[in-house]
C-alpha positions in Angstrom: 0.0 0.0 0.0 1.4 3.4 -0.9 2.4 5.6 2.1 0.1 8.5 1.1 -3.1 6.4 0.9 -5.8 7.1 3.4 -6.4 4.4 6.0 -9.9 3.2 6.6 -11.0 2.3 10.1 -10.9 -1.4 10.8 -13.7 -3.2 9.0 -15.4 -4.2 12.2 -15.8 -0.6 13.6 -16.8 1.2 10.3 -20.4 -0.1 10.2 -20.9 0.9 13.9 -19.8 4.5 13.1 -22.2 4.7 10.1 -25.1 3.2 12.2 -24.5 5.7 15.0 -24.6 8.6 12.5 -27.9 7.4 11.0 -29.4 7.0 14.5 -28.4 10.6 15.4 -30.0 11.9 12.2 -33.2 9.9 12.7 -33.5 11.2 16.3 -33.0 14.8 15.1 -35.7 14.3 12.4 -38.1 12.9 15.0 -37.5 15.9 17.3 -38.2 18.3 14.5 -41.4 16.5 13.5 -42.6 16.5 17.2 -41.9 20.2 17.5 -44.1 21.0 14.5 -47.0 18.9 15.8 -50.0 20.9 17.0 -50.7 20.7 20.7 -54.1 20.7 22.4 -53.5 24.4 23.3 -53.3 25.3 19.6 -56.7 23.7 19.0 -58.3 25.4 22.0 -57.0 28.9 21.3 -57.6 29.0 17.6 -56.4 31.5 15.1 -56.6 34.9 17.0 -53.8 36.3 14.7 -54.6 37.3 11.1 -58.3 37.0 11.8 -60.7 39.9 11.8 -63.2 40.1 14.7 -66.4 42.1 15.2 -67.6 43.2 18.7 -70.9 41.6 19.5 -71.3 41.9 23.3 -69.9 43.3 26.5 -70.8 41.1 29.5 -70.3 42.8 32.8 -69.1 41.1 36.1 -72.7 40.2 37.0 -73.1 38.3 33.7 -75.4 40.9 32.2 -74.9 41.0 28.5 -75.1 44.3 26.6 -75.6 43.6 22.9 -73.7 46.0 20.7 -76.2 48.5 19.3 -77.3 47.8 15.8 -77.0 51.5 14.9 -73.2 51.3 15.3 -72.6 47.6 14.8 -69.2 47.8 13.2 -66.4 47.9 15.8 -63.8 45.5 14.4 -60.3 44.4 15.5 -57.5 42.6 13.7 -54.5 41.1 15.5 -51.5 41.3 13.2 -48.5 39.0 13.3 -46.2 41.8 14.1 -47.9 42.5 17.5 -50.0 45.4 16.3 -53.8 45.7 16.5 -55.9 47.4 13.9 -59.0 48.9 15.5 -61.3 49.3 12.5 -64.4 51.6 12.4 -63.8 53.1 15.8 -64.3 56.8 15.8 -61.1 58.0 17.6 -59.1 54.9 18.6 -57.3 53.3 15.6 -54.3 51.3 16.8 -52.7 49.3 19.6 -50.3 46.5 20.4 -50.7 43.1 22.0 -48.7 40.1 23.2 -49.8 36.5 23.8 -48.2 34.2 26.3 -48.8 31.1 28.5 -51.4 29.5 26.2 -54.3 31.9 26.6 -52.9 35.1 28.3 -53.2 38.3 26.4 -51.9 41.8 27.1 -53.2 44.9 25.3 -51.1 48.1 25.4 -50.3 51.3 23.5 -54.0 51.7 22.4 -53.9 55.2 21.0 -56.2 57.8 19.6 -55.9 58.6 15.9 -58.2 61.6 16.4 -60.2 63.5 19.0 -63.3 64.2 17.0 -66.9 64.2 18.1 -68.6 61.1 16.9 -72.2 60.7 15.8 -74.3 59.3 17.3 -73.1 60.1 20.9 -73.8 56.4 21.6 -70.8 55.5 19.4 -68.5 57.5 21.6 -69.9 56.0 24.8 -69.5 52.4 23.4 -66.0 53.2 22.1 -64.9 54.5 25.5 -66.4 51.5 27.3 -64.8 49.1 24.8 -61.3 50.7 24.9 -61.3 51.1 28.7 -62.2 47.4 29.0 -60.0 46.2 26.2 -56.8 47.6 27.8 -57.4 45.5 30.9 -57.5 42.2 28.9 -56.2 39.2 30.8 -57.1 36.0 28.9 -58.8 34.9 25.7 -60.5 31.9 24.3 -62.0 30.9 20.9 -65.0 28.6 20.6 -67.1 28.1 17.5 -65.9 31.3 15.7 -66.4 33.4 18.8 -63.5 35.2 20.5 -64.0 35.9 24.2 -61.6 38.3 25.9 -61.8 38.3 29.7 -60.9 41.8 31.1 -60.8 43.1 34.6 -64.5 44.0 34.9 -66.1 42.3 31.9 -65.9 40.0 28.9 -65.7 41.2 25.3 -67.4 38.8 22.8 -66.4 39.0 19.2 -67.6 37.0 16.1 -65.2 36.1 13.3 -65.6 38.1 10.2 -65.7 35.7 7.3 -63.6 36.9 4.3 -65.7 38.1 1.5 -65.2 36.4 -1.9 
């Protein structure tokens, strides 16, 4: 054998090295697949992000539901992937931020006014103020049958999913 030739490990140890390498790769692949699998928490919380929601009710601490007045039935929110919230069709408040943690915890912050205009009807301003003051105290959320429920300090906000128009 020439002196510059590469030596191969002994024939008996070579298959063991190859087999160990294959096992390591298979274990890594298995871990990646398990990490991508949906958990029960994913199913329970549903798609809060990149879904548009329309406010339907505000339920106070004594479980009395206030249906959103039909005259102004258009308060909508959208949770964006970048952590921003679009507050659609509100008179003065137009933006905010959120963070999700621990399965169903939600924190709302930096909700800001885009304007300070007088809104017609006056009922719109009253509901907007009630909604925003409750929304910024959000603690947890859940989704069930296309309904988003956000539990706040003193009430629950109930939203319905807005189906995309075709």
